[in-house]
C-alpha positions as CSV (number, residue, x, y, z in Angstrom):
1,M,-4.0,14.9,3.9
2,K,-1.3,17.1,2.2
3,P,-0.6,16.8,-1.4
4,A,2.9,15.7,-0.6
5,D,1.8,13.0,1.5
6,K,-0.6,11.8,-1.3
7,T,2.2,11.8,-3.7
8,L,4.3,9.7,-1.1
9,Y,1.7,7.2,-0.5
10,V,0.9,6.6,-4.3
11,C,4.6,6.2,-5.2
12,S,5.2,4.0,-2.4
13,A,2.2,1.8,-3.6
14,V,3.8,1.8,-7.1
15,C,7.2,0.6,-5.6
16,A,5.3,-2.0,-3.4
17,L,3.9,-3.5,-6.5
18,I,7.4,-4.2,-7.7
19,M,8.2,-5.8,-4.3
20,L,5.1,-7.8,-4.2
21,D,5.5,-9.2,-7.7
22,T,9.2,-9.8,-7.2
23,N,8.4,-12.0,-4.0
24,V,5.0,-13.4,-5.0
25,V,7.0,-15.5,-7.5
26,A,9.4,-17.2,-5.2
27,V,6.7,-19.3,-3.5
28,S,5.3,-20.4,-6.9
29,L,8.6,-21.6,-8.2
30,P,8.2,-25.2,-7.5
31,A,4.7,-25.2,-9.1
32,I,6.0,-23.5,-12.2
33,A,8.8,-26.2,-12.3
34,R,6.3,-29.0,-12.2
35,S,3.8,-27.3,-14.8
36,L,6.4,-26.2,-17.3
37,K,8.9,-29.3,-16.6
38,A,11.5,-26.8,-15.8
39,S,14.9,-27.5,-14.4
40,F,16.6,-25.5,-11.6
41,A,18.4,-23.6,-14.2
42,D,15.2,-22.8,-15.7
43,V,13.7,-21.9,-12.4
44,E,16.6,-19.4,-11.7
45,W,16.1,-17.7,-14.7
46,V,12.5,-17.0,-13.8
47,V,13.9,-14.8,-11.1
48,S,17.1,-13.8,-12.9
49,A,15.5,-12.7,-16.4
50,Y,13.4,-10.3,-14.5
51,M,16.1,-9.1,-12.3
52,L,18.6,-8.8,-15.0
53,A,16.6,-6.7,-17.3
54,F,15.4,-4.7,-14.1
55,A,19.0,-3.9,-12.9
56,S,20.3,-3.4,-16.4
57,C,17.7,-0.8,-17.4
58,L,17.5,1.2,-14.0
59,L,20.4,3.7,-14.8
60,P,19.2,4.7,-18.2
61,A,15.5,4.5,-16.8
62,G,16.6,7.2,-14.3
63,G,17.9,9.4,-16.9
64,I,14.8,9.1,-19.1
65,A,12.7,9.9,-16.0
66,D,14.7,13.1,-15.3
67,R,14.7,14.2,-19.0
68,L,11.1,13.3,-20.1
69,G,9.2,13.6,-16.9
70,R,8.9,11.4,-14.0
71,R,5.2,11.0,-13.7
72,R,5.1,10.3,-17.6
73,V,7.9,7.6,-17.4
74,M,6.0,6.2,-14.3
75,L,2.7,5.7,-16.5
76,W,4.8,4.1,-19.3
77,G,6.4,1.7,-16.8
78,L,3.0,0.7,-15.3
79,A,1.5,0.1,-18.8
80,L,4.5,-2.2,-19.9
81,F,4.4,-3.9,-16.7
82,A,0.7,-4.9,-17.3
83,L,1.4,-6.2,-20.7
84,A,4.2,-8.2,-19.6
85,S,2.1,-9.7,-16.8
86,L,-0.4,-10.8,-19.2
87,L,2.2,-12.4,-21.2
88,C,3.8,-14.2,-18.2
89,G,0.5,-15.6,-17.3
90,A,-0.1,-17.1,-20.8
91,A,3.5,-18.5,-21.0
92,W,3.6,-22.1,-22.4
93,T,7.2,-22.9,-21.9
94,P,10.0,-21.7,-19.7
95,F,11.7,-19.7,-22.4
96,V,8.4,-17.7,-23.1
97,L,7.9,-17.0,-19.5
98,N,11.5,-15.9,-18.9
99,L,11.3,-13.7,-22.1
100,A,8.0,-12.0,-20.8
101,R,9.8,-11.7,-17.2
102,A,12.5,-9.7,-19.0
103,V,10.0,-7.4,-20.5
104,K,8.4,-6.9,-17.1
105,G,11.8,-6.0,-15.8
106,L,12.1,-3.3,-18.2
107,G,8.7,-1.9,-17.2
108,A,9.5,-2.2,-13.6
109,A,12.8,-0.2,-14.2
110,L,10.8,2.7,-15.7
111,L,8.2,2.9,-13.0
112,L,10.3,2.4,-10.0
113,T,13.1,4.8,-10.8
114,S,10.5,7.5,-11.7
115,A,8.6,6.8,-8.4
116,L,11.8,7.1,-6.2
117,A,12.9,10.2,-8.1
118,V,9.4,11.8,-7.3
119,I,9.8,11.0,-3.6
120,S,13.4,12.3,-3.5
121,H,12.3,15.4,-5.3
122,T,9.4,16.1,-3.4
123,F,10.9,15.7,0.4
124,Q,13.7,17.8,1.5
125,G,15.4,18.2,4.8
126,E,16.6,15.4,7.0
127,A,13.5,14.9,9.1
128,E,11.1,15.0,6.1
129,R,13.3,12.5,4.2
130,A,13.7,10.2,7.3
131,R,9.9,10.1,7.5
132,A,9.2,9.7,3.9
133,W,11.6,6.9,3.5
134,S,10.4,5.1,6.6
135,I,6.9,5.1,5.2
136,W,8.4,3.9,1.8
137,G,10.3,1.2,3.8
138,A,7.2,0.2,5.7
139,A,5.2,-0.1,2.4
140,M,8.1,-2.3,1.0
141,G,7.9,-4.4,4.2
142,V,4.1,-4.8,3.9
143,A,4.5,-6.0,0.3
144,M,7.0,-8.6,1.5
145,T,4.7,-9.6,4.3
146,V,1.8,-10.3,2.0
147,A,3.6,-11.7,-1.1
148,P,4.5,-15.1,0.2
149,L,1.1,-15.7,1.6
150,L,-0.7,-14.4,-1.4
151,G,1.4,-16.2,-3.8
152,G,0.8,-19.5,-1.9
153,L,-3.0,-18.8,-1.9
154,L,-3.2,-17.9,-5.5
155,T,-0.9,-20.9,-6.6
156,S,-3.0,-23.4,-4.6
157,A,-6.4,-22.2,-5.3
158,L,-6.3,-20.8,-8.8
159,G,-2.8,-21.9,-10.2
160,W,0.4,-20.2,-10.5
161,R,-0.5,-18.1,-13.5
162,W,-2.8,-16.0,-11.3
163,I,0.1,-14.5,-9.6
164,F,0.6,-12.6,-12.8
165,Y,-2.9,-11.9,-13.9
166,L,-3.6,-10.3,-10.5
167,N,-1.2,-7.6,-11.5
168,L,-3.8,-6.3,-14.3
169,P,-6.5,-4.6,-12.1
170,V,-4.0,-3.4,-9.6
171,V,-1.9,-1.6,-12.4
172,A,-5.1,-0.1,-13.8
173,I,-6.0,1.5,-10.3
174,L,-2.2,2.7,-9.8
175,M,-2.4,4.4,-13.2
176,L,-5.6,6.3,-12.3
177,L,-3.8,7.3,-8.9
178,V,-0.7,8.4,-10.5
179,S,-2.5,10.6,-13.0
180,K,-4.4,12.4,-10.3
181,Q,-2.0,12.6,-7.3
182,V,1.5,12.9,-8.9
183,T,2.8,16.3,-10.2
184,E,5.0,16.1,-13.2
185,S,8.7,17.1,-12.5
186,R,11.7,16.8,-14.5
187,N,15.4,18.1,-14.7
188,P,15.8,20.5,-17.6
189,A,19.5,20.3,-17.4
190,S,19.8,16.4,-17.3
191,A,22.4,14.7,-19.3
192,K,21.7,13.1,-22.7
193,L,20.8,9.4,-22.8
194,D,23.7,7.1,-23.0
195,P,22.7,3.9,-25.1
196,L,26.1,2.7,-25.5
197,G,26.9,2.7,-21.7
198,A,23.7,0.9,-21.1
199,A,24.3,-1.8,-23.7
200,L,27.9,-2.5,-22.2
201,F,26.4,-2.6,-18.6
202,S,23.5,-4.9,-19.7
203,G,25.9,-7.1,-21.6
204,A,28.4,-7.4,-18.8
205,L,25.7,-8.3,-16.3
206,F,24.1,-10.8,-18.7
207,C,27.3,-12.7,-19.4
208,L,28.1,-12.7,-15.6
209,I,24.8,-14.2,-14.7
210,W,24.7,-16.5,-17.5
211,G,28.1,-18.1,-16.5
212,L,27.1,-18.3,-12.9
213,I,23.9,-20.0,-13.7
214,D,25.2,-22.3,-16.4
215,G,28.4,-22.9,-14.5
216,A,26.5,-24.7,-11.8
217,V,24.9,-27.1,-14.3
218,A,28.0,-27.7,-16.6
219,R,31.6,-27.5,-15.4
220,W,33.0,-24.4,-14.0
221,A,36.2,-24.9,-15.9
222,S,34.4,-25.5,-19.3
223,A,35.2,-23.2,-22.2
224,A,31.8,-21.8,-22.3
225,T,31.7,-20.8,-18.7
226,I,35.1,-19.2,-18.8
227,T,34.3,-17.3,-22.0
228,R,31.3,-15.9,-20.4
229,F,33.4,-14.7,-17.5
230,V,36.0,-13.1,-19.8
231,L,33.2,-11.3,-21.8
232,A,31.7,-10.0,-18.6
233,A,35.0,-8.5,-17.5
234,L,35.8,-7.0,-21.0
235,L,32.4,-5.4,-21.3
236,L,32.7,-4.0,-17.7
237,L,36.1,-2.5,-18.5
238,A,34.6,-0.9,-21.6
239,F,31.6,0.3,-19.6
240,V,34.0,2.1,-17.1
241,L,36.1,3.6,-19.9
242,V,33.1,5.0,-21.8
243,E,31.7,6.5,-18.8
244,K,34.9,8.1,-17.9
245,R,35.3,9.6,-21.3
246,G,31.8,10.2,-22.5
247,Q,30.2,13.5,-22.7
248,S,26.8,12.5,-21.2
249,P,27.6,9.3,-18.9
250,M,24.7,7.5,-17.4
251,L,26.8,7.0,-14.3
252,D,29.1,9.7,-12.8
253,L,31.9,7.8,-11.7
254,S,33.0,10.6,-9.6
255,L,30.5,9.9,-7.0
256,F,32.7,6.9,-6.0
257,G,35.1,9.3,-4.6
258,R,32.8,10.2,-1.9
259,R,33.0,8.1,1.2
260,A,29.3,8.6,2.4
261,F,28.1,7.5,-1.2
262,V,30.4,4.4,-1.4
263,G,29.5,3.4,2.1
264,A,25.9,3.6,1.2
265,V,26.2,1.7,-2.0
266,L,28.1,-1.1,-0.1
267,G,25.4,-1.3,2.6
268,M,22.8,-1.6,-0.2
269,L,24.8,-4.4,-1.8
270,G,25.4,-6.2,1.4
271,Y,21.6,-6.0,2.3
272,A,20.7,-7.4,-1.2
273,V,23.0,-10.4,-1.2
274,S,22.5,-11.5,2.3
275,A,18.9,-10.5,3.2
276,Q,16.6,-9.7,0.1
277,V,17.8,-12.8,-1.6
278,M,16.4,-15.0,1.2
279,M,12.9,-14.2,0.0
280,T,13.6,-16.3,-3.0
281,F,15.6,-19.3,-1.3
282,L,13.6,-19.5,2.0
283,P,10.2,-20.6,0.1
284,L,12.3,-23.4,-1.7
285,Y,13.8,-24.6,1.6
286,L,10.4,-24.6,3.3
287,Q,8.8,-26.7,0.5
288,N,11.8,-29.0,0.0
289,A,12.7,-29.6,3.6
290,F,9.3,-29.6,5.3
291,S,7.3,-30.7,2.1
292,Y,4.9,-27.7,2.8
293,S,2.4,-26.7,0.2
294,A,2.6,-23.2,-1.5
295,V,0.1,-21.8,1.0
296,L,1.9,-23.3,4.2
297,A,5.3,-22.1,2.9
298,G,3.9,-18.6,2.2
299,G,2.5,-18.4,5.8
300,A,5.8,-19.9,7.2
301,M,7.6,-16.8,5.7
302,L,5.6,-14.4,7.8
303,P,8.2,-14.1,10.7
304,F,10.7,-12.9,8.3
305,A,8.4,-10.3,6.7
306,V,6.6,-9.3,9.9
307,A,9.8,-8.8,11.7
308,M,11.0,-6.6,8.8
309,V,7.9,-4.3,9.0
310,L,8.1,-3.8,12.7
311,A,12.0,-3.1,12.4
312,S,11.3,-0.6,9.6
313,R,9.0,1.4,11.9
314,L,11.8,1.6,14.5
315,A,14.3,2.6,12.0
316,P,13.7,6.5,12.1
317,L,14.0,6.5,15.9
318,L,17.3,4.7,15.8
319,A,18.5,6.9,12.9
320,H,18.7,9.9,15.1
321,R,21.4,8.2,17.4
322,L,23.2,5.9,14.9
323,H,22.7,8.1,11.7
324,D,23.3,6.4,8.3
325,R,26.7,4.6,8.9
326,G,25.6,3.3,12.2
327,M,22.3,1.9,11.0
328,L,23.9,0.2,7.9
329,V,26.5,-1.5,10.3
330,T,24.0,-2.6,12.8
331,G,21.5,-3.7,10.2
332,L,24.1,-5.9,8.5
333,L,25.4,-7.4,11.6
334,I,21.9,-8.5,12.7
335,V,21.4,-9.9,9.2
336,A,24.8,-11.9,9.6
337,I,23.5,-13.2,13.1
338,G,20.0,-14.1,11.7
339,N,21.5,-16.1,8.6
340,A,23.9,-17.9,10.9
341,L,21.1,-18.9,13.3
342,T,19.0,-20.1,10.4
343,A,21.9,-22.3,9.2
344,L,22.4,-24.0,12.6
345,A,18.6,-24.6,12.8
346,A,18.2,-25.7,9.0
347,A,19.3,-29.4,9.7
348,S,17.2,-29.8,12.7
349,L,14.0,-29.5,10.6
350,A,12.3,-27.8,13.6
351,Y,10.2,-24.9,12.3
352,G,10.4,-22.9,15.5
353,S,14.2,-22.7,15.4
354,V,14.2,-21.7,11.7
355,A,11.5,-19.3,12.5
356,L,13.8,-17.6,15.2
357,G,16.6,-17.2,12.6
358,M,14.0,-15.7,10.2
359,V,12.9,-13.1,12.8
360,V,16.5,-11.9,13.4
361,T,17.2,-11.7,9.7
362,G,14.0,-9.9,9.0
363,A,14.8,-7.4,11.8
364,G,18.0,-6.6,10.3
365,A,16.5,-6.1,7.0
366,G,13.8,-3.8,8.3
367,L,16.6,-1.5,9.6
368,L,18.3,-1.5,6.2
369,N,15.6,-1.2,3.8
370,G,14.7,2.4,3.9
371,T,18.0,3.5,5.3
372,T,20.0,2.1,2.3
373,Q,17.9,4.1,-0.1
374,K,17.8,7.3,1.8
375,A,21.6,7.2,2.5
376,I,22.4,6.9,-1.3
377,L,20.0,9.6,-2.3
378,A,21.1,11.9,0.6
379,S,24.5,12.0,-1.0
380,I,23.4,13.2,-4.3
381,A,22.1,16.5,-5.3
382,R,18.4,16.8,-5.5
383,E,18.2,17.7,-9.2
384,R,19.9,14.4,-10.0
385,S,17.5,12.3,-8.0
386,G,16.9,10.2,-11.1
387,M,20.4,9.3,-11.5
388,G,20.5,8.6,-7.6
389,S,17.4,6.4,-7.8
390,G,18.8,4.6,-10.7
391,I,22.2,4.0,-8.8
392,S,20.2,3.0,-5.7
393,T,17.8,0.4,-7.3
394,T,20.6,-0.6,-9.8
395,T,22.9,-1.6,-6.7
396,R,20.0,-3.3,-5.1
397,F,18.7,-5.6,-7.8
398,T,22.2,-6.1,-9.3
399,G,23.0,-7.4,-5.9
400,I,19.8,-9.7,-5.8
401,V,20.3,-11.2,-9.2
402,L,24.1,-11.9,-8.5
403,A,23.1,-13.6,-5.3
404,V,20.3,-15.7,-6.9
405,A,22.7,-16.8,-9.5
406,G,26.0,-17.1,-7.3
407,L,24.1,-18.6,-4.1
408,G,22.0,-20.6,-6.4
409,A,25.1,-22.3,-7.8
410,V,26.4,-23.0,-4.4
411,L,22.9,-24.4,-3.5
412,A,23.0,-26.5,-6.7
413,Q,26.5,-27.8,-6.1
414,R,26.2,-28.7,-2.5
415,T,22.9,-30.2,-2.9
416,G,24.0,-32.4,-5.8
417,A,27.1,-33.6,-4.1
418,A,25.2,-34.4,-1.0
419,F,22.5,-36.2,-2.9
420,E,25.0,-38.3,-4.9
421,R,26.6,-39.2,-1.7
422,L,23.4,-40.1,-0.1
423,A,22.1,-41.8,-3.1
424,W,25.2,-44.0,-3.6
425,L,24.9,-45.3,0.1
426,H,21.3,-46.2,-0.7
427,G,22.1,-47.7,-4.1
428,V,20.0,-45.0,-6.0
429,Q,21.3,-44.2,-9.5
430,T,21.5,-40.4,-10.1
431,S,21.8,-38.1,-13.1
432,P,22.4,-34.4,-13.4
433,D,18.9,-33.8,-14.6
434,M,17.6,-35.4,-11.5
435,V,19.7,-33.1,-9.3
436,G,18.4,-30.0,-11.1
437,R,14.8,-31.1,-10.6
438,I,15.2,-31.7,-6.9
439,V,16.6,-28.3,-6.2
440,A,13.8,-26.8,-8.4
441,G,11.2,-28.5,-6.2
442,N,10.1,-31.0,-8.6
443,A,11.3,-34.3,-7.1
444,M,8.2,-36.2,-7.9
445,E,9.1,-36.0,-11.7
446,A,12.8,-36.5,-10.9
447,F,12.1,-39.8,-9.4
448,A,9.3,-40.8,-11.7
449,Q,11.7,-43.4,-13.6
450,L,12.8,-45.0,-10.3
451,P,11.3,-48.4,-9.0
452,P,8.4,-47.6,-6.5
453,A,10.5,-49.2,-3.6
454,M,13.3,-46.8,-4.3
455,R,11.3,-43.5,-4.7
456,E,10.7,-43.1,-0.8
457,V,14.4,-43.6,-0.2
458,A,15.5,-41.2,-3.0
459,A,13.0,-38.5,-1.7
460,A,14.4,-38.9,1.9
461,A,18.0,-38.5,0.5
462,A,16.9,-35.5,-1.6
463,R,15.4,-33.7,1.4
464,Q,18.6,-34.2,3.4
465,A,20.7,-33.2,0.6
466,F,18.7,-30.0,0.0
467,V,19.1,-29.1,3.8
468,E,22.9,-29.2,3.5
469,G,23.0,-27.2,0.4
470,F,20.7,-24.6,2.0
471,A,22.8,-24.5,5.0
472,G,26.0,-23.8,3.0
473,V,24.1,-20.9,1.4
474,L,23.1,-19.4,4.6
475,W,26.6,-19.6,6.0
476,L,28.0,-17.9,3.0
477,A,25.3,-15.1,3.1
478,S,26.2,-14.5,6.9
479,A,29.8,-14.2,5.9
480,L,28.9,-11.6,3.1
481,A,26.8,-9.5,5.5
482,S,29.5,-9.6,8.0
483,L,32.2,-8.5,5.4
484,S,29.6,-5.7,4.2
485,A,29.5,-4.3,7.6
486,A,33.2,-4.3,8.0
487,L,33.7,-2.5,4.9
488,V,31.0,0.3,5.5
489,L,32.6,0.8,8.9
490,V,36.0,1.4,7.4
491,L,35.0,3.2,4.2
492,A,32.2,5.3,5.4
493,R,34.0,7.1,8.2
494,P,33.4,10.7,8.4
495,V,35.7,12.8,6.2
496,S,38.0,15.0,8.3
497,S,38.4,18.6,7.4
498,M,42.0,18.0,6.2
499,S,40.7,15.8,3.5
500,L,38.1,18.0,2.1
501,P,40.3,20.0,-0.4
502,E,41.4,16.6,-1.9
503,Q,37.7,15.4,-2.1
504,S,36.5,18.7,-3.7
505,A,39.3,18.7,-6.2
506,A,38.4,15.2,-7.2
507,H,35.0,16.2,-8.0
508,R,35.8,19.2,-10.2
509,P,33.8,19.0,-13.5
510,R,35.8,17.9,-16.5
511,R,36.5,20.7,-19.0
């Protein structure tokens, strides 16, 4: 095997660990909610704390990898990831778990950006890159395939804490492989680090996510929620100003003047908010609507994941005909159709119909997974691959965390409204805390105070309410995928020769 291929497989395995850990948690959320007596907001933070820290640190992590050495930073990230996994497994309250998850997100950002930068730096030329990103995408798909079933098996057999403890031996093996198979590389001309930009971006994202998650629990018009959204807007504006005027920005805003780059970023964002986020919501639906155990829910996710793996293998063949723009539009439209089919099937409670929609969504996701990554990195110079991987993964996980918070708010509100309506019809008294526990998959504790005769009635109402809420989430995700496809189609058009002087002028370096 060529040294470059060994590097590719090791770096793909490192990235697959992130995908595995991200998705193995989703099927365990109801068990975590029951064990730690957590509300739906707490459960959202289990995902969002990790994603928030991850997305916030990706851009600076890319710069650190370029500057200090990509292999070195990958090893640092693996070590921090292992330590945080140990803390997650030992957590005794939702707050401790979420804090450890945030630390884990920081480690994941360091190791993922460095791994992607190594792949981008190692493989040049259209054919080589297409093959490399196809293998990388297949590794992500395999991780997504295994994650739900593995999470279900571990949760049922050993308890949810073992989904975190399992990372420890895996990380040890990966650290050994990285040390032996990955050659150190760096960009000597990389810009200085930008701590102010990183802090402003992180603060803006945190305030936005905080507002979305708590707004669904409290009132959207409350002073606290509005304040968080205003702070997010102000911090984001400050971030843009700092990046435009700074000497060493972590994000080169001039890149957004390139149509190919903008189209790729929009494609990645659309993919994240409409397809990848389903790995969080589908296990909740399967356990709430079908009363599946964690193991059965993990197995029931296989149609989505297997379709994604198979489609990712077809992506390089289609890429020769459709190129990046066509691949992005096609993949997003397939995801939109898949989400719509699943929404139509959700209320029927017929697993076969739901699985069909999952297959279609998974197929679209498989076409997009490697293509979005390749399209972004291909539009950036090789020596800036660290920044490129940071932008790519920041877009991906910012989209996921925004979708978890935003679609989670839709799920909570629609489920709450439906449950209150159904409960009123059957004379069941409700409370906001009860609704939060229902959505989190902890209905047993939510109904513990009800008379025995009412518990079965309340459980049936809760199941129907969750189905209605989830269908609403799917319709919205379908609309977002369709909108993203339209934007990519319009904005990522090939640039005509007449527009090239203007484009190059827009990208002249500042003096």
